[in-house]
C-alpha positions in Angstrom: 32.6 7.7 6.0 29.3 8.8 4.7 27.6 11.8 6.2 24.2 10.0 6.2 22.1 10.4 9.3 20.9 7.4 11.4 18.1 6.4 13.6 19.1 7.0 17.3 17.1 3.9 18.3 19.0 1.8 15.8 22.3 3.2 17.1 21.3 2.5 20.7 20.3 -1.1 20.0 23.5 -1.8 18.1 25.8 -0.1 20.6 24.4 -2.1 23.5 24.9 -5.4 21.6 27.9 -7.7 20.9 27.9 -6.5 17.3 30.3 -3.5 17.6 32.9 -5.7 19.2 32.6 -8.2 16.4 32.9 -5.5 13.8 36.0 -4.1 15.4 37.8 -7.4 14.7 38.3 -6.3 11.1 41.9 -5.5 10.7 44.0 -3.2 8.5 42.5 0.0 7.0 38.9 -1.3 7.7 39.4 -1.2 11.5 36.9 0.9 13.5 38.4 3.2 16.1 35.8 2.5 18.7 32.6 0.6 19.4 30.7 3.8 18.9 32.2 4.2 15.5 31.2 0.7 14.5 27.6 1.3 15.9 27.3 4.6 14.0 28.5 3.0 10.8 26.0 0.2 11.0 23.1 2.5 12.0 23.9 4.7 9.0 24.0 1.6 6.7 20.5 0.6 8.0 19.3 4.1 7.4 20.4 3.9 3.8 18.8 0.5 3.4 15.5 1.7 4.8 15.4 4.8 2.7 16.1 2.9 -0.5 13.4 0.4 0.2 10.8 3.2 0.5 11.9 4.5 -2.9 11.3 1.2 -4.7 8.1 1.0 -6.8 6.3 -2.1 -8.0 3.9 -1.2 -10.7 3.0 -4.8 -11.6 0.8 -5.0 -8.5 -2.3 -3.9 -10.4 -4.7 -3.2 -7.6 -2.3 -0.8 -5.9 -1.9 1.1 -9.1 -5.4 1.4 -10.4 -7.8 1.5 -7.4 -8.2 4.8 -5.3 -6.3 4.6 -2.0 -7.2 6.1 1.4 -5.3 6.1 4.7 -7.5 8.5 6.7 -8.4 5.9 9.4 -6.3 5.9 12.6 -3.7 3.1 12.6 -5.0 2.1 16.0 -8.5 1.3 14.6 -9.6 -2.3 14.7 -12.7 -1.7 12.5 -14.0 1.0 10.1 -17.7 1.6 9.9 -18.9 2.7 6.4 -22.1 2.8 4.4 -23.0 1.3 1.1 -25.5 3.3 -0.8 -28.3 2.9 -3.2 -30.1 6.0 -4.7 -33.9 5.9 -4.3 -36.9 8.1 -5.0 -38.4 9.6 -8.1 -39.5 13.1 -9.0 -43.1 13.8 -10.2 -45.0 16.6 -11.8 -46.5 19.0 -9.2 -48.9 22.0 -9.1 -48.3 25.4 -7.5 -49.6 24.3 -4.1 -48.3 20.8 -3.8 -47.2 19.8 -0.3 -46.5 16.2 -0.8 -43.2 16.4 -2.6 -41.6 13.0 -3.0 -38.4 12.4 -1.2 -35.2 11.8 -3.2 -32.8 10.1 -0.8 -29.8 7.8 -0.6 -30.4 4.5 1.2 -27.3 3.8 3.2 -26.6 0.5 4.9 -23.9 0.4 7.6 -21.1 -2.1 7.2 -17.9 -2.9 9.1 -14.5 -3.3 7.6 -11.9 -5.0 9.8 -8.4 -3.7 10.0 -5.5 -6.2 10.3 -1.8 -5.9 10.4 0.6 -7.4 7.8 4.1 -8.1 9.0 7.4 -9.3 7.7 11.1 -8.8 8.7 14.6 -8.8 7.3 18.0 -8.9 8.9 21.8 -9.0 8.6 24.4 -11.0 10.4 27.6 -9.5 11.8 29.5 -11.2 9.0 27.4 -9.6 6.3 28.2 -6.3 7.9 31.9 -7.1 8.0 31.9 -8.1 4.4 30.1 -4.9 3.4 32.7 -2.8 5.3 35.6 -4.7 3.8 34.3 -4.3 0.3 33.7 -0.6 0.8 30.1 -1.1 -0.4 26.8 -0.2 1.1 24.9 -2.9 2.9 22.8 -4.9 0.4 19.4 -3.3 0.3 17.7 -6.1 -1.6 16.5 -7.7 1.7 14.6 -4.6 2.7 13.2 -4.2 -0.8 12.0 -7.7 -0.7 10.3 -7.1 2.6 8.6 -4.0 1.2 7.5 -6.0 -1.9 6.1 -8.8 0.2 3.9 -6.3 2.2 2.7 -4.7 -1.0 2.1 -8.1 -2.7 -0.1 -9.2 0.3 -1.9 -5.9 0.3 -2.5 -6.2 -3.4 -3.8 -9.8 -3.0 -6.2 -8.7 -0.2 -7.4 -5.8 -2.3 -8.5 -8.2 -5.0 -10.0 -11.2 -3.2 -9.8 -10.4 0.5 -8.9 -12.8 3.3 -11.9 -14.8 4.6 -10.0 -16.1 7.7 -9.4 -12.6 8.9 -12.6 -11.0 7.6 -11.0 -8.8 5.1 -12.8 -8.1 1.8 -11.4 -7.5 -1.7 -13.2 -6.1 -4.6 -14.0 -9.6 -6.0 -15.3 -10.9 -2.6 -19.0 -12.0 -3.0 -19.8 -10.2 0.2 -19.3 -6.9 -1.6 -22.6 -7.5 -3.4 -21.1 -6.2 -6.7 -23.4 -7.4 -9.6 -22.1 -10.1 -11.8 -22.4 -10.6 -15.6 -22.4 -14.2 -16.9 -20.8 -14.6 -20.3 -23.0 -16.5 -22.8 -21.9 -18.7 -25.7 -21.4 -16.8 -29.0 -23.9 -17.3 -31.8 -21.2 -18.0 -34.3 -18.4 -19.6 -32.4 -20.5 -21.4 -29.8 -17.8 -20.5 -27.3 -17.9 -18.5 -24.0 -14.2 -17.7 -23.5 -13.1 -14.4 -25.1 -10.0 -16.1 -26.4 -12.1 -18.4 -28.5 -14.8 -15.9 -29.6 -15.0 -13.8 -32.7 -14.3 -10.1 -32.4 -18.0 -9.2 -32.8 -19.0 -11.7 -30.1 -16.5 -10.1 -27.7 -17.9 -6.6 -28.5 -21.4 -7.9 -27.9 -20.4 -9.0 -24.4 -18.9 -5.6 -23.6 -22.1 -4.0 -24.9 -24.0 -6.3 -22.6 -21.9 -5.4 -19.6 -22.6 -1.7 -20.1 -26.2 -2.3 -20.8 -26.6 -4.2 -17.5 -25.1 -1.3 -15.5 -27.3 1.2 -17.4 -30.4 -0.8 -16.8 -29.9 -1.6 -13.1 -28.8 2.0 -12.2 -31.0 3.9 -14.6 -27.9 5.3 -16.2 -26.7 6.8 -12.9 -23.5 4.8 -12.9 -21.1 5.2 -15.8 -18.1 3.0 -15.3 -14.9 4.3 -16.8 -12.3 1.6 -16.3 -12.2 -1.9 -17.7 -9.7 -4.4 -16.2 -9.0 -7.5 -18.3 -6.9 -10.7 -17.7 -3.5 -10.3 -19.3 -3.9 -13.1 -21.9 -7.2 -11.6 -23.0 -5.8 -8.1 -23.1 -2.9 -9.3 -25.3 -5.3 -11.2 -27.7 -7.7 -8.4 -28.0 -4.9 -5.9 -28.7 -4.1 -7.9 -31.9 -7.5 -9.4 -33.0 -9.0 -7.3 -35.7 -12.7 -6.2 -36.0 -13.8 -7.3 -39.5 -12.2 -5.1 -42.2 -12.0 -2.0 -40.0 -8.3 -2.3 -39.5 -8.9 -1.7 -35.8 -8.2 -4.2 -33.1 -10.9 -5.2 -30.6 -9.1 -3.3 -27.9 -8.7 -0.1 -29.8 -12.4 -0.3 -31.0 -13.6 -0.7 -27.4 -11.3 2.2 -26.2 -12.7 4.5 -28.9 -16.4 3.6 -28.8 -17.3 2.4 -25.3 -19.2 5.1 -23.6 -17.4 6.9 -20.8 -14.5 4.5 -20.9 -11.2 6.1 -20.0 -8.8 3.2 -19.5 -8.4 -0.5 -20.2 -6.0 -2.2 -17.9 -4.3 -5.6 -18.0 -4.2 -7.5 -14.7 -2.7 -10.9 -14.3 -4.6 -11.1 -11.0 -7.8 -11.8 -13.0 -6.4 -14.7 -15.1 -8.2 -18.0 -15.0 -5.3 -19.6 -13.1 -4.7 -16.8 -10.6 -6.3 -18.6 -7.7 -4.5 -16.4 -5.1 -6.2 -13.2 -6.3 -9.2 -14.4 -8.4 -11.8 -16.4 -6.3 -13.5 -17.5 -9.5 -10.3 -19.1 -10.8 -11.1 -22.1 -8.6 -13.6 -23.0 -11.3 -11.2 -22.0 -14.1 -12.9 -18.7 -14.7 -11.1 -15.6 -15.7 -13.0 -12.4 -15.0 -13.2 -8.9 -16.3 -14.0 -5.9 -14.0 -15.8 -2.8 -15.1 -15.9 -0.1 -12.5 -15.9 3.7 -11.8 -12.5 4.8 -10.7 -13.6 7.2 -8.1 -12.7 7.3 -4.3 -16.4 8.1 -3.6 -17.3 4.7 -5.1 -14.5 2.4 -3.8 -11.1 2.5 -2.3 -8.2 0.4 -0.9 -8.1 1.5 2.8 -4.7 1.4 4.4 -4.7 3.0 7.8 -1.0 2.6 8.2 1.4 2.3 5.2 4.5 0.2 5.2 6.8 1.1 8.1 10.1 -0.2 9.4 10.7 -0.4 13.1 14.0 0.2 14.9 16.4 -2.7 14.7 16.2 -5.6 17.1 19.4 -7.4 18.0 19.5 -11.1 18.5 22.9 -12.4 19.3 25.1 -11.4 16.3 22.1 -10.7 14.0 20.0 -7.6 13.6 16.3 -7.9 12.7 14.2 -5.1 11.2 10.5 -5.7 11.7 8.1 -4.3 9.1 4.4 -3.7 9.3 1.4 -2.1 7.6 -2.3 -2.1 8.4 -5.0 -2.7 5.9 -8.8 -2.9 5.8 -8.9 -4.4 2.3 -11.1 -2.8 -0.4 -14.2 -0.8 0.8 -16.9 -0.5 -1.8 -19.4 2.3 -1.1 -21.5 1.9 -4.2 -21.6 -1.7 -5.3 -23.7 -0.9 -8.4 -20.8 1.3 -9.7 -18.9 -1.9 -10.6 -19.6 -5.1 -12.5 -17.8 -8.5 -12.5 -18.0 -10.5 -15.8 -17.4 -14.2 -15.0 -16.0 -16.6 -17.5 -14.3 -14.3 -20.0 
């Protein structure tokens, strides 16, 4: 038998249920010597399953990969008060005896982020446990991994578009007051969608996005990350810029000021209605932002956890939970949403 440890609370719940007696009905060399041995075996199996689910990574959930994350808030918090900031004030020429120095300040407006729990569960029947024991294999961990994925997927969805019913905001939520950039028809193609535009027209749109940020913030904000819908990312990675031999994507990467990374995100596609609120009108969007926790962050006061097992008749249930406040944007002007790419 494995030397793995186990959760004493799992062991206690299993021992005081009808499951050990059911497991002891396995005959031959798979028979347990006692109810305690059966309970220990099952508790160790659950410990293995839980540990394996924590190790699983899901890089395709783009928001959880690219946005800064914070978990400083107490898991018991129902709300998080934060401030969104705009810089104000302007210096002026002074003489040696000036006493009316202008104030350079930061205008902060208090806002409240609500914290909500996300929950899911998985479980095993006594028969599944008997089958695992008989086959000499570990208990199938895919149920736990699925539970972890479902929590992460919901957190990712909220990070993008929020949840209006529960007052959670995502980075694309209109309430964030992030400026938007409307894509205009190209002079040559007459099209607005980047898939239909010429390479030069797409580059003009990117220039326009940067120009808007520069103009509205007086060059204070310098976005360094561009997130594109996956189909557009793929097209721009192959569409050439004139006779330069460079693709549109490589040209932007090399020449866009301050840009560090271009990221594909299926969540921004024109048909991704679960994560892109603008997709209801068929609009794909591009997001230009500064990847800095001082500017914005996904706030998760409590990361994914698995509670001690709960026994219901001959089934064990493992409840799982996390707590999220969605995406908090401290400096809305540090980002720009381009609608209709």
